[in-house]
N, C-alpha and C positions, 0 to 999 in steps of 0.2 A: 298627500303630496305637498311639497314645498311650493310648487307653482301649479296653476291650472294646466291640464294637458293641452288645452287649446292654445296656450302661449308658445308652444314649442316652435311652430312655424314663424311666429313673430320674432323669437330670439334668433333663429337662423337668418331671418331677413335683416335684422339689425346688424348682426355680425357681418353679413355679406356686404351691407352698405358701408360699414366702417372699414372692414377688411384690413385689420392689423393683427399681428401675432397675439398681442395681449388680449384682445377681444375674443379671438378664437379660443385661447386657453381658458378664459373665464367661462365661455360656453361649455367647453369640455368638462370643466370642474362642476358646473351647474348640472350638466347631464348626469355625471357620476352620482351626485347627491340625489337628484330626482329619481334615478333608477333604483336607488336603495330603498325608496318608499313607494315605488310605482306599482308593485305587484305585477299583474299581467301585462302592464304597459312598459315594463322595464326594458325589454329588448329595443323598443322604439327609441328610448333615451340613450341606450348604448350605441345604437347606430348613429344617432345625432352626435354623440360624444366622439365616436371614432372619426367621423367626417371632420368635426371641428379640430381635433388634435392633428389630423393629417394636414389641414390647412395651416395650422399654427406652425408645424414643422416646415412646411414649404416656405413660409415667410421668415422663420427663424430656426434653422435646423440645430443651432447650438444651445437650445434651451432644454435643460434637464426636465423641467416640469412637463413640457409638451411630449417629450419622449416617454416619460412615465405614463402620462395620461393615455397615449395611444396604446401602450402595452396593457394598461388596465382595462380599457374598453374592449380591446380585441380578446383579452382573456375571458371577460364576462360573456362576450358574444360566442366564443368557442364552446363555452359550457352549455349554451342554450341551443346551439345549432350544430349540425354535423360538420365538423371542421376537419381539414386535412391534417394528417399526423404532424407535419412539419410546422404547425402553428407554434409548438413549444419552442422550436428553434428561433422563430421570429420573435417570440416574447422574450426569450433570453437575450437575443441580440439588442432588442430595444432597451431592456433593463441595463445591460452592460454599457450601452451608449449613455444612458441617463447617469450612470454611476461614474463614467469617465468625465462627464461634465460637472458632476457634483457627487463626490465620494461619500458625502454624509446625507444623501437624499433618503430620508427615513422610509418613505413609502416605497421607493424603488428597492431598497435593501430588504424590506419586509416581503414584498412580492417575490423577489428573487429567492428568499429563503423558503417561501411556500411553494414556488415552482419546483425547486430542487427536491423538496420534501414530498410533494404530491404527485409528480409525474409518474405514471405507471411504468413498470419495469421495461417493456419493449421500447417505449418511447424515450427512455433515458439515453439510448444510443445516439439520439439526435442532439443531445445537450453536451456542451463543453464542461459544465459544472457537474458535480457529483452529489449524491444524497448526503454524504458526510459533511458537505460544506453548508448545509442548511442552518445548523446551529450558529455558525459564525455570522452569517448574514442576519439572522434574527437578533443576535447579540448586538451587532452593529446598529441595527434599526433602533433598538432600545437605547443604546448609548447616544445616538443622534437625537432622539426625542424621548426622554424618560416618561413623558406623559402619554405616550402612544399605547393606549390600552390594548388594542387588538394585537399589536406586535408582542407585548408582554405576555398576553394570554397564549399566543402561539408558542412563545419561547417556553412558557411553563409546561405546556403540553409536550413540547420536544424533550424537555428535561424529564418529564414523567416517563416518556417512552424509553429513555436512556437509564432509568432507575435512579436518577439524581433527585431524590425526594426533597432534600433540603433546598436545592436550587429551585425546584418546581414550586415548592411552598412559598419561597420568597417572592417569586414573580407573581404568583396567583394572589398572594396577600396584597401586593402593591396595587393590583387591579381592583380587588375587592374594596380597597380604601378610596378608590376614585369616585367621589360622589357624582351622580348623574351619568355615569358611563353605562351604556347599554350592555357592556360586557361583564358587569358586576355579577349577575346571576350565574354565568358560566364559570367565573373565577371562584365563586363561593361553592359551586358544585364540585369543582376540581379540588378545592381544599378539603371538602368532606370525604372525597374518595381516596385521597392520598393516605398511605399508611403512616403510622407514627415515624417521626424522624429518628434515624439511627445515627450514632456517632460516625462522622466521616461520610455520610450519605447526602 
């Protein structure tokens, strides 16, 4: 873990004492990072992050990062707990709000692309966006942040599913060339399973 689990309450106490939007956003970011390496304790950090993002929005509703962070934490929580079906609508609305505030918010673009791609069939009726828009959001995420390895890898997999081998290979190769990225092994595996590139593909 990046921080000792025992410090979670201290971080919340400090944020409560300072009580400004920036401090709550920083706590929400920290919670997202901690949850990524927390194993069985991840849900605790996502709960903290959700609370922090909610407080940040209450103090500064026009901040794109705060809107994204709330969507991110709620999405992770929904995958770990039995959530109401309309959570996908809430996530989409939060992400759309983030993108209204910052159209080039790479993480919000990436999450929107994944939401439209991964939402199961029946729940798609709750979304305004469509599965076919996933590629566009993933492309925009990569354009906004060319060094965003996870977005590039998801775009490569999207191209693979579409049979666009050349494009998939280009995105996967870019990730494989990123030294230190935890996504390199997945990108290298994707490159190995892609068929030889054909003209125009």
